[in-house]
Every structure is written in structure tokens, then in C-alpha cells.
C-alpha positions in Angstrom: 0.0 0.0 0.0 1.4 3.4 -1.0 1.1 6.6 1.0 1.8 8.7 -2.2 -1.3 10.2 -3.7 -1.9 9.2 -7.3 -1.2 12.7 -8.8 2.1 12.9 -7.1 3.0 9.3 -8.1 2.2 10.2 -11.7 4.6 13.2 -11.5 7.3 11.0 -9.9 6.9 8.5 -12.7 7.2 11.3 -15.3 10.5 12.1 -13.7 11.5 8.5 -14.4 10.1 8.2 -18.0 10.8 11.6 -19.6 14.6 11.4 -19.4 14.4 8.0 -21.0 12.3 9.5 -23.9 14.9 12.2 -24.4 17.7 9.6 -24.5 15.9 7.7 -27.2 15.1 10.8 -29.2 18.8 11.8 -29.0 19.8 8.4 -30.4 17.2 8.7 -33.1 18.7 12.1 -34.2 22.1 10.4 -34.6 20.5 7.6 -36.6 18.7 10.0 -38.9 21.8 12.1 -39.4 23.8 9.1 -40.5 21.0 7.6 -42.6 20.6 7.7 -46.4 17.4 9.8 -46.2 17.2 12.4 -49.0 15.4 14.9 -46.8 16.5 14.6 -43.2 15.6 18.0 -42.0 11.8 17.5 -41.5 12.5 14.5 -39.3 15.2 16.3 -37.3 12.9 19.3 -36.9 10.1 17.2 -35.6 12.3 15.3 -33.1 14.0 18.5 -31.9 10.7 20.4 -31.3 9.4 17.3 -29.5 12.5 17.2 -27.4 12.1 20.9 -26.5 8.5 20.3 -25.3 9.6 17.3 -23.3 12.4 19.3 -21.7 10.0 22.1 -20.7 7.6 19.5 -19.1 10.5 17.8 -17.4 11.6 21.2 -15.9 8.1 21.7 -14.6 8.1 18.2 -13.1 11.5 18.8 -11.4 10.3 22.2 -10.0 7.1 20.6 -8.6 9.1 17.8 -7.1 11.6 20.2 -5.4 8.7 22.3 -4.0 6.9 19.3 -2.6 10.0 17.4 -1.4 9.6 14.5 -3.8 12.5 12.4 -5.1 13.0 9.4 -7.3 16.2 7.4 -7.1 17.0 4.3 -9.2 18.5 1.8 -6.7 18.8 -1.4 -8.6 18.5 -2.8 -12.1 18.6 -6.3 -13.6 17.4 -8.0 -16.8 13.8 -8.1 -15.7 13.2 -5.3 -13.1 14.3 -1.9 -12.1 13.9 -0.8 -8.5 13.2 2.8 -7.6 13.1 4.5 -4.2 10.3 7.2 -4.1 10.8 9.7 -1.3 7.6 11.5 -0.5 7.7 14.2 2.2 10.0 12.2 4.4 8.5 8.8 3.6 10.4 6.3 1.6 8.8 3.6 -0.6 10.4 1.1 -2.9 8.7 0.5 -6.3 9.7 -2.3 -8.6 9.0 -1.8 -12.3 9.0 -4.6 -14.9 11.5 -3.5 -17.6 9.1 -4.3 -20.5 6.5 -2.2 -18.8 9.0 0.7 -18.7 9.8 0.3 -22.3 6.1 0.2 -23.3 5.4 3.3 -21.3 8.3 5.2 -22.8 7.1 4.1 -26.3 3.5 5.3 -25.4 4.9 8.7 -24.3 7.0 9.1 -27.4 4.0 8.3 -29.6 1.9 10.8 -27.7 4.4 13.6 -28.0 5.3 13.0 -31.6 1.7 12.6 -32.7 0.6 15.7 -30.7 3.3 17.7 -32.5 2.4 16.2 -35.9 -1.4 16.7 -35.4 -1.0 20.3 -34.2 0.4 21.5 -37.5 
């Protein structure tokens, strides 16, 4: 049973997931730059604008966490699970995440950000 309210837990999870999305998008930029695409710039522009939006949101998440004394610390990782320590206003909880679940959530976030950017044009 967790003492962390759902809204705060969602923000703490964003603090886990958004940096992962940025890492993947950075790698994708490298792949596109080294690819044989004839017109690379539209893809690069889309990814870079998406990254800027994610960075803005991550900054808001970090500010909220600092104001509300929240922390997320990765404590252990193996092939199947990653263990995080959530610190919520002095309380500590350990949360174990199944790595494929993390991957799926990161993919879901990437799709949402990229499609939102694409559909808003």
C-alpha cells in the first residue's frame, strides 16, 4: 500500500520516464543524421521540437518535485526489473518496475508527444 497520492506518483513516474524518452530521441537524431534519407531536416525538426517540449515539461516536473519534497532514485536494475526509491515528504517507498512495462510506457509517451506535435500542425 502506498502513501503517495496518485497525482504525485504520476509526476514522480514522469521524472523517471521523460529522461528516457529524451535519450531515445537523441539516439534517433544520430541515426537519422547518418541515414541515407534524402530529406533529413523534416524528421530532425520534428524530433528537436518534440524534445524541447519534453524538456519544458521535465523542468516543470522537477520544479514541482523540489517544491513538494519528492525524489525518485533508481536503486537497482537487472534484466527483468528496475527498483526505484520514491521519497515523498520524508516517507520512503520502494517501487519495482518490470522493464518491458517501462519500455512500453516510454514508447507510449514518445508516440503521444510525436503525434501531438504532428497533429497540431
